[in-house]
C-alpha positions as MATLAB code, in Angstrom:
seq = 'XXXXXXXXXXXXXXXXXXXXXXXXXXXXXXXXXXXXXXXXXXXXXXXXXXXXXXXXXXXXXXXXXXXXXXXXXXXXXXXXXXXXXXXXXXXXXXXXXXXXXXXXXXXXXXXXXXXXXXXXXXXXXXXXXXXXXXXXXXXXXXXXXXXXXXXXXXXXXXXXXXXXXXXXXXXXXXXXXXXXXXXXXXXXXXXXXXXXXXXXXXXXXXXXXXXXXXXXXXXXXXXXXXXXXXXXXXXXXXXXXXXXXXXXXXXXXXXXXXXXXXXXXXXXXXXXXXXXXXXXXXXXXXXXXXXXXXXXXXXXXXXXXXXXXXXXXXXXXXXXXXXXXXXXXXXXXXXXXXXXXXXXXXXXXXXXXXXXXXXXXXXXXXXXX';
ca = [
     -29.733   26.795  -30.955;
     -28.850   30.068  -29.226;
     -25.116   29.855  -28.496;
     -25.103   32.831  -26.149;
     -27.917   31.455  -23.994;
     -26.345   27.992  -23.965;
     -23.008   29.386  -22.815;
     -24.637   31.737  -20.292;
     -26.291   28.806  -18.548;
     -23.716   26.030  -18.917;
     -20.410   27.694  -19.843;
     -19.109   28.112  -16.291;
     -19.813   24.459  -15.466;
     -18.046   23.257  -18.622;
     -15.014   25.510  -18.067;
     -14.655   24.366  -14.457;
     -14.667   20.754  -15.634;
     -12.016   21.501  -18.263;
      -9.902   23.419  -15.752;
     -10.070   20.512  -13.337;
      -8.868   17.981  -15.898;
      -6.378   20.056  -17.910;
      -5.051   22.430  -15.223;
      -4.003   25.099  -17.723;
      -6.254   28.043  -18.525;
      -5.444   28.220  -22.245;
      -6.040   24.495  -22.721;
      -9.212   24.608  -20.634;
     -10.646   27.524  -22.641;
      -9.821   25.775  -25.906;
     -11.424   22.538  -24.734;
     -14.505   24.351  -23.456;
     -15.061   25.981  -26.848;
     -14.533   22.599  -28.489;
     -17.333   21.155  -26.324;
     -19.831   23.750  -27.552;
     -18.633   23.359  -31.146;
     -19.376   19.632  -30.974;
     -22.814   20.234  -29.495;
     -23.669   22.766  -32.216;
     -22.430   20.508  -34.997;
     -24.670   17.683  -33.760;
     -27.603   19.580  -32.355;
     -30.063   17.799  -34.663;
     -29.074   14.349  -33.405;
     -28.429   15.133  -29.741;
     -31.259   14.562  -27.326;
     -30.933   14.984  -23.574;
     -33.424   15.358  -20.758;
     -30.747   17.142  -18.774;
     -28.340   19.144  -21.018;
     -25.906   19.609  -18.116;
     -25.305   15.852  -17.984;
     -24.589   15.706  -21.713;
     -22.267   18.735  -21.650;
     -20.400   17.457  -18.599;
     -19.858   14.096  -20.288;
     -18.696   15.684  -23.546;
     -16.320   17.964  -21.608;
     -14.845   14.957  -19.817;
     -14.354   13.063  -23.072;
     -12.812   16.059  -24.853;
     -10.325   16.662  -22.037;
      -9.390   13.030  -21.496;
      -8.763   12.577  -25.213;
      -6.496   15.609  -25.464;
      -2.748   15.444  -25.648;
      -1.575   18.327  -23.470;
       2.125   17.662  -23.971;
       3.701   20.065  -26.473;
       6.227   17.408  -27.519;
       3.503   15.271  -29.059;
       3.802   12.311  -26.707;
       1.011   10.971  -24.524;
       0.733   12.902  -21.293;
      -0.718   11.465  -18.086;
      -2.000   13.368  -15.066;
      -3.284   11.873  -11.882;
      -5.411   13.788   -9.451;
      -6.376   12.191   -6.178;
      -9.371   14.109   -4.844;
     -12.172   13.037   -2.478;
     -11.647    9.340   -3.076;
     -11.619    9.648   -6.886;
      -8.684    9.103   -9.209;
      -8.802   10.762  -12.626;
      -6.429   10.331  -15.524;
      -5.782   12.270  -18.702;
      -4.231   10.062  -21.380;
      -4.121   10.158  -25.144;
      -5.828    6.808  -25.704;
      -7.995    7.536  -28.723;
     -11.733    8.033  -29.011;
     -13.011    4.773  -27.497;
     -10.325    4.592  -24.831;
     -11.224    8.082  -23.615;
     -14.926    7.225  -23.503;
     -14.243    4.050  -21.520;
     -11.980    5.817  -19.020;
     -14.506    8.612  -18.618;
     -17.228    6.035  -17.941;
     -15.131    4.194  -15.354;
     -14.103    7.463  -13.702;
     -17.721    8.600  -13.490;
     -18.673    5.313  -11.791;
     -15.726    5.633   -9.418;
     -16.616    9.194   -8.450;
     -20.186    8.210   -7.695;
     -18.985    5.100   -5.828;
     -16.516    7.209   -3.888;
     -19.328    9.545   -2.902;
     -21.436    6.563   -1.803;
     -18.575    5.214    0.269;
     -18.055    8.535    2.048;
     -21.819    9.121    2.421;
     -21.513   12.830    3.081;
     -19.688   13.662   -0.130;
     -21.701   14.859   -3.118;
     -19.646   14.585   -6.352;
     -18.934   17.781   -8.258;
     -20.946   16.706  -11.301;
     -24.026   16.152   -9.151;
     -23.601   19.468   -7.350;
     -23.292   21.260  -10.693;
     -26.516   19.671  -11.924;
     -28.245   20.503   -8.642;
     -27.435   24.198   -9.062;
     -28.878   24.078  -12.577;
     -32.016   22.308  -11.381;
     -31.310   19.289  -13.598;
     -31.558   16.363  -11.211;
     -34.542   14.120  -10.487;
     -36.926   15.633   -7.935;
     -35.945   13.220   -5.180;
     -32.242   14.027   -5.522;
     -32.928   17.763   -5.718;
     -34.916   17.575   -2.488;
     -32.268   15.467   -0.719;
     -29.413   17.831   -1.591;
     -31.505   20.885   -0.741;
     -32.279   19.386    2.665;
     -28.616   18.529    3.254;
     -27.543   22.069    2.305;
     -29.834   23.508    4.972;
     -27.725   21.965    7.746;
     -24.319   21.196    6.197;
     -22.063   24.258    6.336;
     -19.402   22.582    4.168;
     -21.962   21.891    1.453;
     -23.205   25.481    1.697;
     -19.626   26.699    1.251;
     -19.146   24.504   -1.839;
     -22.328   25.857   -3.408;
     -21.329   29.431   -2.601;
     -17.873   28.869   -4.106;
     -19.510   27.684   -7.343;
     -21.761   30.761   -7.362;
     -18.741   33.024   -7.038;
     -16.876   31.021   -9.683;
     -19.806   31.566  -12.073;
     -19.528   35.319  -11.607;
     -15.758   35.288  -12.055;
     -15.973   33.254  -15.270;
     -18.718   35.382  -16.827;
     -16.876   38.557  -15.861;
     -13.654   37.266  -17.446;
     -15.313   35.675  -20.507;
     -18.613   37.498  -21.253;
     -21.359   35.544  -23.003;
     -21.610   37.757  -26.097;
     -17.865   37.629  -26.711;
     -17.595   33.900  -26.079;
     -20.590   33.141  -28.308;
     -18.838   34.916  -31.193;
     -15.676   32.884  -30.608;
     -17.615   29.627  -30.644;
     -19.645   30.537  -33.743;
     -16.500   31.534  -35.646;
     -14.913   28.260  -34.646;
     -17.911   26.317  -35.923;
     -17.569   28.075  -39.290;
     -13.923   27.145  -39.759;
     -13.908   23.722  -38.138;
     -13.982   20.702  -40.412;
     -12.997   17.958  -38.050;
     -14.281   14.428  -37.883;
     -14.948   12.426  -34.765;
     -15.173    9.050  -36.430;
     -14.262    6.223  -34.041;
     -10.658    5.085  -34.205;
      -9.310    1.887  -35.643;
      -9.719   -1.498  -34.037;
      -6.161   -1.120  -32.803;
      -7.105    1.920  -30.750;
     -10.311    0.244  -29.646;
      -8.412   -2.682  -28.220;
      -5.584   -0.700  -26.680;
      -8.037    1.854  -25.315;
     -10.053   -0.813  -23.515;
      -6.883   -2.389  -22.152;
      -5.777    0.945  -20.764;
      -9.278    1.535  -19.417;
      -9.119   -1.757  -17.520;
      -5.835   -0.710  -15.930;
      -7.323    2.668  -15.091;
     -10.383    1.039  -13.479;
      -8.133   -1.019  -11.228;
      -6.195    2.101  -10.235;
      -9.434    3.993   -9.608;
     -10.825    1.295   -7.322;
      -7.534    1.041   -5.427;
      -7.388    4.811   -5.008;
     -10.797    4.808   -3.300;
      -9.443    2.569   -0.560;
      -6.098    4.300   -0.158;
      -5.765    6.270    3.095;
      -5.698   10.004    2.597;
      -6.415   13.308    4.325;
      -9.974   13.941    5.506;
     -10.393   16.919    3.218;
      -7.848   16.692    0.373;
      -7.224   19.863   -1.579;
      -8.345   20.055   -5.225;
      -4.742   20.222   -6.411;
      -1.555   18.992   -4.822;
       0.556   22.062   -4.100;
       3.830   20.133   -3.878;
       6.071   21.091   -6.768;
       3.704   23.777   -8.038;
       5.728   26.819   -6.986;
       6.737   28.933   -9.939;
       4.446   27.184  -12.452;
       2.383   29.848  -14.242;
      -0.896   29.281  -16.037;
      -0.438   30.312  -19.653;
      -2.169   33.610  -20.295;
      -3.247   34.052  -16.666;
      -2.057   36.749  -14.284;
      -2.434   37.110  -10.523;
      -5.753   38.829   -9.968;
      -7.930   40.243   -7.206;
     -11.702   39.706   -7.297;
     -14.085   41.755   -5.159;
     -17.762   41.051   -4.543;
     -20.339   43.037   -2.585;
     -22.457   40.781   -0.396;
     -26.146   41.522   -0.804;
     -29.117   39.819    0.791;
     -29.361   37.043   -1.791;
     -26.337   37.308   -4.098;
     -22.787   38.507   -4.638;
     -22.333   41.511   -6.907;
     -19.069   41.530   -8.831;
     -17.213   44.814   -8.357;
     -14.829   46.137  -10.981;
     -12.341   48.996  -10.963;
     -14.130   52.324  -10.250;
     -17.302   50.658   -8.924;
     -19.400   52.791   -6.563;
     -19.687   51.548   -2.973;
     -20.946   52.918    0.338;
     -19.972   52.848    3.991;
     -21.251   49.648    5.567;
     -20.980   47.556    2.401;
     -19.610   44.063    3.001;
     -16.813   43.202    0.564;
     -15.829   39.592   -0.081;
     -12.233   39.314   -1.303;
     -10.896   36.567   -3.588;
      -7.499   36.132   -5.203;
      -6.225   34.031   -8.108;
      -2.541   33.167   -7.670;
      -1.848   32.125  -11.303;
       1.339   30.328  -10.263;
       2.792   32.929   -7.911;
       3.892   31.432   -4.590;
       3.558   34.258   -2.077;
       1.367   37.306   -1.753;
      -0.423   39.869    0.383;
      -3.734   41.708    0.102;
      -3.955   45.190    1.627;
      -6.166   48.217    1.152;
      -5.861   51.945    1.723;
      -8.778   54.323    2.284;
      -9.288   58.017    1.590;
      -7.848   58.939    5.003;
      -4.594   57.137    4.251;
      -5.260   54.252    6.669;
      -3.842   50.903    5.521;
      -5.635   47.617    6.322;
      -3.933   44.243    6.035;
      -6.348   41.565    4.761;
      -4.090   38.649    3.859;
      -2.374   37.354    5.796;
      -4.596   38.657    8.603;
      -1.570   38.991   10.856;
       2.173   38.544   10.699;
       4.972   40.362    8.959;
       5.634   38.095    5.971;
       3.683   37.364    2.803;
       1.461   34.277    2.926;
       1.808   31.205    0.741;
      -0.841   31.305   -1.967;
      -3.202   28.493   -2.952;
      -3.259   27.652   -6.663;
      -6.219   26.859   -8.889;
      -9.677   28.406   -8.650;
     -10.123   31.856   -7.029;
      -9.583   31.596   -3.273;
     -11.763   33.406   -0.740;
     -10.108   35.105    2.217;
     -12.849   33.578    4.339;
     -14.454   36.712    5.745;
     -16.221   39.863    4.578;
     -14.606   43.296    5.015;
     -16.972   46.080    6.047;
     -16.209   49.466    4.516;
     -16.036   52.310    7.005;
     -17.009   55.960    6.507;
     -13.608   57.055    5.163;
     -14.234   59.473    2.271;
     -13.551   59.269   -1.463;
     -12.267   55.760   -2.089;
     -10.852   52.418   -0.932;
      -8.061   50.948   -3.021;
      -7.223   47.218   -2.773;
      -3.801   45.828   -3.702;
      -2.746   42.242   -4.425;
       1.062   42.001   -4.482;
       2.705   38.687   -5.389;
       6.159   37.193   -5.795;
       7.847   33.853   -6.286;
       9.782   34.456   -3.061;
       8.561   35.276    0.443;
       8.771   38.997    1.269;
       8.068   41.394    4.123;
       4.624   42.992    4.326;
       6.067   46.391    5.265;
       7.822   46.599    1.884;
       4.372   47.346    0.513;
       2.797   49.217    3.429;
       5.675   51.698    3.622;
       5.351   52.456   -0.078;
       1.612   53.019    0.369;
       2.308   55.709    2.899;
       4.484   57.474    0.369;
       2.928   57.124   -3.101;
      -0.184   54.890   -3.187;
      -0.941   55.595   -6.849;
       2.209   53.904   -8.110;
       4.011   51.248   -6.070;
       7.603   50.995   -7.281;
       8.278   47.470   -6.053;
      11.090   46.541   -8.396;
      11.832   43.252  -10.132;
      10.332   40.038   -8.864;
       6.979   41.527   -7.859;
       3.610   41.730   -9.566;
       0.772   43.940   -8.374;
      -2.930   44.201   -9.124;
      -5.168   46.932   -7.749;
      -8.862   47.810   -7.736;
     -10.195   51.207   -6.650;
     -13.739   51.478   -5.250;
     -15.206   54.953   -5.068;
     -17.386   55.993   -2.145;
     -20.811   57.200   -3.228;
     -23.019   59.670   -1.431;
     -25.485   58.119    1.015;
];
């Protein structure tokens, strides 16, 4: 089994699933590698018509059976999203499998109840072409007219590029292979005690899941409740700016010192990594400063946590010479936009913002037409 090819095709899907359940980048990366280790260790006995379904299920089981509390006690997280209620609880092997099964049923049932909602697992499999023909055709037809569904698919496309840019396939394949070599862990089912307690907990979870479907909630709940999240940093993650050039059929990921041209459409994303407030501005070779986020106003905007967030529009590069430099400045406290813009007018190469600020910049160089 080619680890690099397996990760290249399915790694982004598995990491997104782990991020969704564990909510910490380090834990999600560790769990994602664990998923591929388990697949490689059992490749001779694993058979699946659709590998994405198998990997998604293994990822769910791995994450639900993890104890993410450093103190060693069971840790429970609830996420109420699109009519589905998920839980992460250290309930042993069989308990985790039962909860995962109930949660999967609930997510599908929630999607049926809301009619228009396609669960994330189904959308992931659609993008990989691993659904029955009838379902592929139905989702494809819905995507032709549903702008929200189109936006969800586009967000997953961009997420794929961000993940593969941050964790390249060759590098990740080496990490997984090394882990296979040193891992000597057993996944034997737990004792009858855990079997019984796991099923009892699963029954409670099923009741909570069903109730959560009927609970009133916002029409479009956010993937992660922002209340109480200010100041919580993802371990190992830093605030980051992501730029993509919009082409006819795809988004091209742009890195520092990429070559661009006048007229290029630049899609801007940010990853808050726990910071509460921020701004995105750019300065061109003529010294003109453009404010991208917030689009207007004098104070930094509150940032959305979790997956990279799109600013919602594409920025067209003008004919200013030499370069366009983008800045993402963040802080735990709200701050004035002109703190940054005034410094740009003075010394754009090095913003001396002082304590309490973090900055990330990307410079795009203008190529000859």
